[in-house]
C-alpha positions in Angstrom: -2.8 -4.1 7.6 -2.4 -7.8 6.9 -1.8 -10.3 9.6 1.7 -11.1 8.6 2.5 -7.3 8.6 1.1 -7.0 12.2 3.2 -10.0 13.3 6.3 -8.6 11.6 5.9 -5.4 13.5 5.5 -7.3 16.7 8.8 -9.2 16.3 10.9 -6.4 14.7 13.8 -5.6 16.9 13.6 -8.8 19.0 16.7 -10.9 19.3 16.9 -14.3 17.6 15.3 -16.8 19.9 13.4 -14.2 21.7 9.9 -14.8 22.9 6.7 -12.7 22.6 3.4 -13.0 24.3 0.2 -11.9 22.5 -3.2 -11.7 24.2 -5.7 -14.2 22.7 -8.2 -11.4 22.2 -5.8 -9.4 20.1 -5.1 -12.5 17.9 -8.8 -13.2 17.6 -9.4 -9.6 16.6 -6.6 -9.7 13.9 -8.0 -13.0 12.5 -11.6 -11.8 12.6 -10.8 -8.4 11.0 -12.2 -8.6 7.5 -9.9 -5.9 6.2 -6.7 -7.7 7.0 -6.3 -9.1 3.5 -7.3 -6.0 1.6 -4.5 -3.6 0.7 -5.6 0.0 0.6 -5.3 2.0 -2.6 -2.4 4.3 -2.7 -2.3 8.1 -2.4 -0.5 10.3 -4.9 2.2 10.9 -2.2 2.7 7.2 -1.7 3.1 6.5 -5.4 5.5 9.5 -5.6 7.6 8.1 -2.8 7.7 4.6 -4.5 9.0 6.0 -7.7 11.2 8.7 -6.2 9.2 11.4 -8.0 7.2 14.4 -6.8 3.5 14.3 -6.2 3.2 16.9 -9.1 4.7 14.4 -11.5 2.3 11.6 -10.4 -0.6 14.0 -10.9 0.7 14.7 -14.4 0.8 11.0 -15.1 -2.8 10.8 -14.0 -4.0 13.8 -16.0 -2.2 12.4 -19.1 -4.0 9.1 -18.5 -0.7 7.2 -18.2 -1.6 6.2 -14.6 -5.1 5.2 -13.8 -6.7 6.8 -10.7 -10.0 7.7 -9.2 -11.2 10.7 -7.2 -11.5 10.0 -3.5 -13.4 12.5 -1.3 -13.8 15.0 -4.2 -10.3 16.3 -4.5 -7.8 13.6 -3.7 -6.7 10.8 -6.1 -6.3 7.1 -5.2 -4.4 4.6 -7.3 -5.3 0.9 -7.2 -2.6 -1.8 -7.1 -3.7 -3.0 -10.5 -3.4 0.5 -12.1 0.1 0.8 -10.6 1.1 -2.7 -12.0 -0.2 -1.6 -15.4 1.8 1.6 -15.3 4.9 -0.3 -14.3 4.4 -2.7 -17.1 4.1 0.1 -19.6 7.2 1.7 -18.3 9.2 -1.5 -18.6 8.0 -2.0 -22.1 8.8 1.6 -23.0 5.3 2.7 -23.8 
């Protein structure tokens, strides 16, 4: 999770003008965490939810090579952000 996402979660629900206190060690951990700026690849279920489709439909797109994906852990698929962007571009262009 990116730093700005962690901060957003920390302030969600607080009233305007509210104050929060964060421990220095937590902030240092967030800043020093090398994976903060890396967005994880998406699962079939996450892509299905984004498009309002079923996971079966997303797997069909993958099998038909309309959506790029790779196998993760043998059986599961993962979809990169770049592959998702390419898929969306092709959909917009009617390909």
